[in-house]
C-alpha positions as CSV (number, residue, x, y, z in Angstrom):
1,M,0.1,0.0,-0.1
2,A,2.7,2.3,0.7
3,A,4.5,1.7,-2.7
4,G,2.2,4.4,-4.4
5,L,2.6,7.1,-1.8
6,P,5.5,9.9,-1.8
7,W,8.6,8.7,-0.4
8,G,8.5,10.9,2.5
9,T,4.9,9.9,3.3
10,A,5.3,6.6,3.1
11,R,9.0,6.9,5.5
12,A,6.6,8.7,8.0
13,Q,4.1,6.0,7.8
14,A,6.5,3.3,8.5
15,A,8.2,5.5,11.5
16,N,4.8,5.3,12.9
17,T,4.2,1.6,12.5
18,I,5.1,-1.2,14.6
19,R,5.4,-4.5,12.8
20,I,5.1,-8.1,14.7
21,G,6.0,-11.1,12.9
22,V,4.2,-14.3,14.1
23,L,7.0,-16.9,13.5
24,T,5.3,-20.4,14.2
25,D,4.5,-23.8,13.2
26,M,1.6,-23.9,10.7
27,S,1.9,-27.4,9.1
28,G,3.7,-29.6,11.6
29,T,4.0,-31.3,14.7
30,Y,3.0,-28.4,16.9
31,R,0.3,-26.8,14.5
32,D,-2.6,-27.7,16.6
33,V,-1.2,-25.9,19.5
34,N,0.2,-23.1,17.6
35,G,-1.1,-22.7,14.2
36,P,-4.0,-20.7,13.1
37,V,-5.7,-20.1,16.2
38,S,-2.1,-18.5,17.4
39,V,-2.6,-16.3,14.4
40,A,-6.2,-15.5,15.5
41,C,-5.2,-14.6,19.1
42,A,-2.6,-12.2,17.7
43,R,-4.9,-10.5,15.8
44,L,-7.3,-10.1,18.5
45,A,-4.7,-8.3,20.6
46,V,-3.9,-6.1,17.8
47,Q,-7.6,-5.4,17.1
48,E,-8.1,-4.5,20.9
49,F,-5.0,-2.1,21.0
50,A,-6.3,-0.1,18.1
51,G,-6.7,3.7,18.3
52,R,-3.3,4.2,20.6
53,G,-1.7,6.6,18.2
54,F,0.1,4.1,15.9
55,D,-0.6,1.6,13.4
56,V,0.5,-2.4,13.7
57,E,1.0,-4.9,11.2
58,L,1.2,-8.4,11.6
59,L,3.1,-10.8,9.3
60,V,3.1,-14.8,9.6
61,A,5.4,-17.2,8.5
62,D,5.7,-21.1,9.0
63,H,9.2,-22.0,10.2
64,Q,8.6,-25.7,9.7
65,N,10.4,-26.2,13.3
66,R,13.8,-25.9,11.3
67,P,16.0,-23.5,13.2
68,D,17.8,-22.6,9.7
69,V,14.4,-22.1,8.1
70,A,13.6,-19.7,11.1
71,L,16.5,-17.8,11.0
72,N,16.4,-16.8,7.2
73,I,12.9,-15.5,7.8
74,A,13.4,-13.5,11.0
75,R,16.7,-11.9,9.2
76,Q,14.6,-11.1,6.4
77,W,12.1,-9.5,8.4
78,Y,14.4,-7.5,10.6
79,D,16.8,-6.5,7.8
80,R,14.3,-5.9,4.7
81,D,10.7,-5.7,6.1
82,G,11.2,-3.4,9.3
83,V,9.8,-6.2,12.0
84,D,10.3,-4.7,15.6
85,A,9.3,-8.0,17.3
86,V,8.8,-11.7,16.8
87,V,6.5,-14.1,18.6
88,G,5.6,-17.7,19.0
89,L,8.9,-19.6,17.7
90,A,7.0,-22.9,18.7
91,A,10.3,-25.0,19.0
92,S,12.9,-24.5,21.5
93,S,15.7,-25.1,18.9
94,V,14.0,-22.3,16.9
95,A,13.9,-19.9,19.9
96,L,17.5,-20.5,21.1
97,A,18.5,-19.7,17.4
98,V,16.1,-16.5,17.2
99,A,16.7,-15.4,20.3
100,E,20.6,-14.8,19.6
101,L,19.7,-13.2,16.2
102,T,17.1,-10.9,17.8
103,R,19.9,-9.8,20.4
104,E,22.2,-9.1,17.5
105,K,19.7,-6.7,15.7
106,N,18.4,-5.3,19.0
107,K,14.6,-6.3,18.2
108,V,12.4,-7.9,20.4
109,A,11.7,-11.9,20.8
110,L,8.6,-13.1,22.6
111,A,8.7,-16.8,23.3
112,T,5.3,-18.1,23.8
113,S,5.5,-21.7,23.1
114,P,9.3,-22.9,23.5
115,A,9.7,-24.6,26.7
116,T,13.5,-25.0,27.6
117,S,14.3,-23.2,30.6
118,D,17.8,-22.3,29.4
119,L,15.9,-19.2,27.6
120,T,15.8,-17.6,30.8
121,G,18.7,-19.3,31.9
122,K,21.9,-19.7,30.3
123,A,20.9,-18.5,27.0
124,C,19.0,-15.4,28.3
125,T,19.3,-12.0,26.6
126,A,18.2,-8.6,27.5
127,N,15.8,-8.8,24.1
128,T,13.9,-12.0,24.8
129,L,11.1,-12.8,27.1
130,Q,9.8,-16.4,27.7
131,W,6.0,-15.6,28.7
132,V,3.9,-18.9,28.9
133,Y,5.9,-21.8,30.9
134,D,9.3,-23.5,30.6
135,T,10.3,-27.1,31.6
136,Y,11.2,-26.2,35.1
137,M,7.7,-25.3,35.6
138,L,6.4,-28.5,33.8
139,A,9.0,-30.7,36.0
140,Q,7.8,-29.2,39.3
141,S,4.1,-29.3,38.6
142,T,3.7,-32.8,36.5
143,G,6.7,-34.5,37.2
144,A,6.6,-34.0,41.2
145,A,3.0,-34.6,41.5
146,T,3.2,-38.2,39.6
147,V,6.2,-38.8,42.2
148,R,4.0,-38.0,45.2
149,A,1.3,-40.2,43.9
150,G,3.5,-43.2,44.0
151,G,5.3,-43.0,40.8
152,D,8.8,-43.4,41.9
153,T,10.7,-45.0,39.0
154,W,10.4,-43.3,35.5
155,Y,11.8,-44.1,32.0
156,F,11.4,-41.2,29.4
157,L,10.6,-40.9,25.9
158,T,12.6,-38.0,24.9
159,A,12.0,-35.5,21.6
160,D,15.8,-35.6,20.5
161,Y,16.5,-31.6,20.5
162,A,16.8,-28.9,23.0
163,F,13.2,-28.7,24.4
164,G,12.8,-32.8,24.9
165,H,16.2,-32.8,26.7
166,S,15.9,-29.7,28.9
167,L,12.4,-31.3,30.0
168,E,13.9,-34.6,30.7
169,R,16.9,-32.9,32.7
170,D,14.9,-30.8,34.9
171,T,12.1,-33.7,35.8
172,T,14.7,-35.9,36.2
173,A,16.0,-33.2,38.9
174,F,12.7,-33.3,40.7
175,V,12.1,-37.0,40.6
176,Q,15.5,-37.7,42.4
177,A,14.7,-35.0,45.0
178,A,11.7,-37.0,45.9
179,G,13.6,-39.9,46.2
180,G,12.7,-41.1,43.0
181,K,15.0,-43.1,40.3
182,V,15.3,-42.8,36.8
183,L,15.9,-46.1,35.0
184,G,16.5,-44.9,31.3
185,A,15.6,-43.1,28.3
186,A,14.9,-43.5,24.8
187,R,15.8,-40.3,22.5
188,T,12.9,-40.2,19.6
189,P,14.3,-38.4,16.2
190,F,12.5,-35.0,15.8
191,P,10.7,-34.0,13.9
192,G,9.6,-37.2,11.9
193,T,9.0,-39.9,14.3
194,T,5.3,-41.1,14.0
195,D,5.7,-44.9,15.2
196,F,6.7,-44.8,18.7
197,S,5.9,-48.7,19.3
198,S,9.6,-49.8,19.6
199,F,10.0,-47.1,22.5
200,L,7.2,-47.9,24.3
201,L,8.3,-51.1,24.3
202,Q,11.8,-50.5,25.4
203,A,10.1,-48.2,28.3
204,Q,7.6,-51.2,29.2
205,A,10.5,-53.6,29.4
206,S,12.5,-51.3,32.0
207,R,9.8,-52.2,34.7
208,A,9.7,-48.6,35.5
209,K,6.2,-47.3,37.0
210,V,6.2,-44.3,34.8
211,I,6.6,-43.4,31.1
212,G,7.6,-39.8,31.1
213,L,6.6,-38.0,27.8
214,A,9.1,-35.5,27.2
215,N,7.6,-34.4,23.8
216,A,4.6,-32.5,22.8
217,G,1.9,-31.9,20.2
218,T,1.3,-34.5,18.0
219,D,4.1,-36.9,19.3
220,T,2.7,-36.8,22.6
221,V,-0.9,-37.6,21.0
222,N,0.8,-40.7,19.2
223,C,2.3,-42.0,22.3
224,I,-0.3,-42.0,24.5
225,K,-2.9,-43.7,21.1
226,Q,0.0,-46.4,20.6
227,A,0.2,-46.9,24.7
228,A,-3.4,-47.7,24.6
229,E,-3.3,-50.1,21.6
230,F,-0.3,-52.0,23.3
231,G,-2.4,-52.2,26.7
232,I,0.6,-50.4,28.4
233,T,-1.4,-48.6,30.9
234,R,-3.5,-51.6,31.6
235,R,-0.4,-53.3,32.9
236,G,-0.1,-50.7,36.0
237,I,2.5,-48.4,34.1
238,K,1.3,-44.5,34.3
239,L,1.9,-42.2,31.5
240,A,3.6,-38.9,32.6
241,S,2.1,-36.5,29.7
242,L,4.6,-33.7,30.8
243,L,3.5,-31.4,28.0
244,M,0.0,-31.8,27.0
245,F,-2.3,-29.2,26.0
246,L,-6.0,-29.0,25.7
247,P,-6.1,-29.6,21.7
248,D,-4.2,-32.5,22.3
249,V,-6.8,-33.7,24.5
250,H,-9.6,-32.9,21.7
251,A,-7.7,-35.2,19.8
252,L,-7.1,-38.1,21.9
253,G,-10.9,-37.7,22.8
254,L,-12.0,-38.0,26.8
255,Q,-12.3,-42.0,26.4
256,T,-8.3,-42.5,25.7
257,A,-7.1,-39.2,27.4
258,Q,-9.4,-39.6,30.7
259,G,-7.4,-39.7,34.1
260,L,-4.0,-37.9,32.4
261,V,-2.8,-34.8,34.2
262,C,-1.0,-32.2,32.8
263,T,-0.3,-28.4,33.5
264,E,-1.1,-25.4,31.7
265,T,-1.0,-21.8,32.6
266,F,-4.3,-21.1,30.7
267,Y,-7.6,-22.9,30.7
268,W,-10.7,-21.2,28.9
269,D,-13.2,-22.0,31.8
270,L,-11.2,-20.9,34.7
271,N,-12.9,-17.5,35.4
272,D,-15.4,-14.8,33.8
273,R,-12.0,-13.3,32.2
274,T,-10.9,-16.5,30.5
275,R,-14.0,-17.3,29.4
276,A,-14.5,-13.8,27.7
277,F,-11.4,-13.9,26.2
278,S,-12.1,-17.4,24.9
279,Q,-15.4,-16.2,23.3
280,R,-13.7,-13.3,21.3
281,V,-11.2,-15.9,20.1
282,R,-13.6,-18.2,18.7
283,A,-15.7,-15.6,17.1
284,N,-13.0,-15.2,14.8
285,A,-11.3,-18.8,14.9
286,G,-14.4,-20.8,14.9
287,Q,-15.5,-23.4,17.5
288,V,-11.8,-24.8,18.7
289,P,-10.0,-25.6,21.8
290,I,-7.8,-23.1,23.0
291,C,-4.4,-23.7,25.0
292,M,-2.0,-21.6,27.1
293,I,0.5,-21.1,24.1
294,Q,-2.1,-19.5,21.7
295,A,-3.4,-17.4,24.9
296,G,0.1,-16.4,25.4
297,E,0.2,-15.1,21.9
298,Y,-2.6,-12.5,22.7
299,S,-1.1,-11.8,26.1
300,A,2.4,-11.1,25.1
301,I,1.6,-8.8,22.0
302,L,-1.1,-7.1,24.4
303,H,1.8,-6.1,26.7
304,Y,4.5,-5.4,24.0
305,L,2.1,-3.0,22.5
306,K,1.4,-1.0,26.0
307,A,5.1,-1.0,26.4
308,A,5.6,0.7,22.9
309,A,3.1,3.1,23.9
310,D,4.5,4.2,26.9
311,L,8.1,4.2,25.7
312,G,6.8,5.9,22.2
313,V,7.1,4.4,19.0
314,R,10.3,6.1,17.8
315,A,12.2,4.9,20.9
316,A,10.6,1.5,20.7
317,K,11.5,0.8,17.2
318,A,15.2,1.9,17.9
319,S,16.0,-0.7,20.8
320,G,14.3,-3.7,21.4
321,A,16.5,-4.0,24.8
322,E,14.9,-0.6,25.8
323,T,11.6,-2.2,25.2
324,V,12.0,-5.1,26.7
325,A,13.0,-3.4,29.8
326,R,10.0,-1.3,29.9
327,M,8.0,-4.5,29.5
328,K,9.8,-5.8,32.8
329,A,9.2,-2.5,34.6
330,M,5.4,-2.4,33.8
331,P,2.9,-5.0,35.5
332,T,1.0,-7.1,33.4
333,D,-2.7,-7.7,33.1
334,D,-4.9,-9.1,30.8
335,D,-8.0,-11.3,30.4
336,A,-6.0,-14.6,29.6
337,F,-3.6,-14.8,32.8
338,G,-4.7,-12.0,34.8
339,P,-2.1,-9.6,36.6
340,G,1.3,-10.7,36.4
341,S,5.1,-9.4,36.5
342,I,8.2,-10.2,34.3
343,R,11.5,-11.0,36.4
344,A,15.1,-9.9,35.7
345,D,15.9,-13.1,33.4
346,G,12.9,-12.8,31.1
347,R,10.6,-15.0,32.7
348,K,6.8,-13.7,32.8
349,L,5.2,-14.7,36.0
350,H,2.0,-15.9,36.6
351,P,0.1,-19.2,38.5
352,A,0.2,-22.9,36.9
353,Y,-2.4,-25.4,37.2
354,L,-2.3,-28.9,37.4
355,F,-5.4,-30.5,35.7
356,E,-6.8,-33.8,35.5
357,V,-8.7,-35.0,32.1
358,K,-12.3,-35.8,33.2
359,K,-14.2,-38.7,32.2
360,P,-16.8,-38.5,29.4
361,E,-19.6,-38.7,31.8
362,E,-17.9,-35.6,33.6
363,S,-17.9,-33.2,30.7
364,R,-20.9,-31.0,30.5
365,G,-20.1,-29.9,26.8
366,A,-17.7,-28.5,24.3
367,F,-13.7,-28.5,25.7
368,D,-15.0,-28.8,29.0
369,Y,-12.1,-31.6,29.7
370,Y,-10.0,-30.5,32.6
371,K,-10.7,-30.6,36.7
372,L,-8.3,-28.6,38.6
373,L,-6.1,-30.6,41.0
374,Q,-3.9,-28.0,42.7
375,T,-2.9,-24.4,42.0
376,T,1.0,-23.3,41.9
377,D,1.5,-19.8,42.8
378,A,3.4,-17.4,40.2
379,A,6.8,-17.1,42.6
380,A,6.7,-21.0,43.0
381,A,6.0,-22.0,39.6
382,A,9.1,-20.6,38.2
383,R,12.7,-21.7,39.0
384,P,14.5,-19.7,41.7
385,L,16.0,-16.4,39.8
386,N,19.5,-17.2,41.2
387,E,19.4,-21.1,39.9
388,G,19.5,-20.4,36.5
389,G,22.6,-18.9,35.6
390,C,21.2,-15.7,33.3
391,P,23.8,-13.1,33.2
392,L,21.4,-10.4,33.4
393,V,20.9,-11.5,37.2
394,R,22.9,-9.9,39.8
395,S,23.9,-12.0,42.5
């Protein structure tokens, strides 16, 4: 649209426009928990922020869960297309690569989907925020609860990349701290593994009481389905779905998923605000299950835009690090997560909820899949600030 404008007008228009790139998985393993619903949540944030004195544009790209593809897109966005912030990122390997590029270009990375706790640990930067959850939180909530329920011997099925390794590491620490033992692990190639039968049989042969699924998306769904087909859970072995989302439960169906526990930081039916938010999303996205990652797109973009308005568009576009610093200084509050804050290491703080999947007869309607078991408050849900090794944290 700007191509037909006089050069000075187009330049002035660009100077008053914040551009956000939604860099996500639109076609692969994590599509159902990112994908079009994440884009709908991002658009909702932009729509609700409109009229604050500057324009906002969204770009969307599919990185195919490949760091090289993601880096090429992000570099083009930063260097050629004037993108000021990227959001989403989906895979941890993608997030770690893009975070470093974002630091070099002094832009903003809002990691709403990646789980690795290294993003706020040894790999933290002044330009990146981890918004929704991390592997420490998952290990503490789901992993520790499973040990307390008697699951004191574990065997992991681990997605063989940064996310899976981080989740296995953090969960192992909680299992061992509680007096449990890890009997072994199988690393499953990512992406591309669809048949988990041999890995599940290895886990069964270990005689562990718990098979810890250190994977996500369709990998988790396939593991649970195939474990049911092999009758593994009927032999008294428990599946610990360390990262499972509402769309995964929807794909499995309550008959298969009932009784599984999982941790999310958002559920559409938690309170009046989450129900109102979900209704607004579904007005554009259709009748779809919404998970914490997708809600995180809305929440992170909304707070970023508030900070850009507070700082001033010119200053926000000039320095991603300054914009992130302003985001950390401002309290967060939105309909998806309620009030919260952001720590010095870039970790967004809000409560974590341990859910159990309902039995079919307990569900009252569409997407009524969870019952709340416990709530971990915001401070306790995150790794202690001085334990992550983030160089931004002063001892």
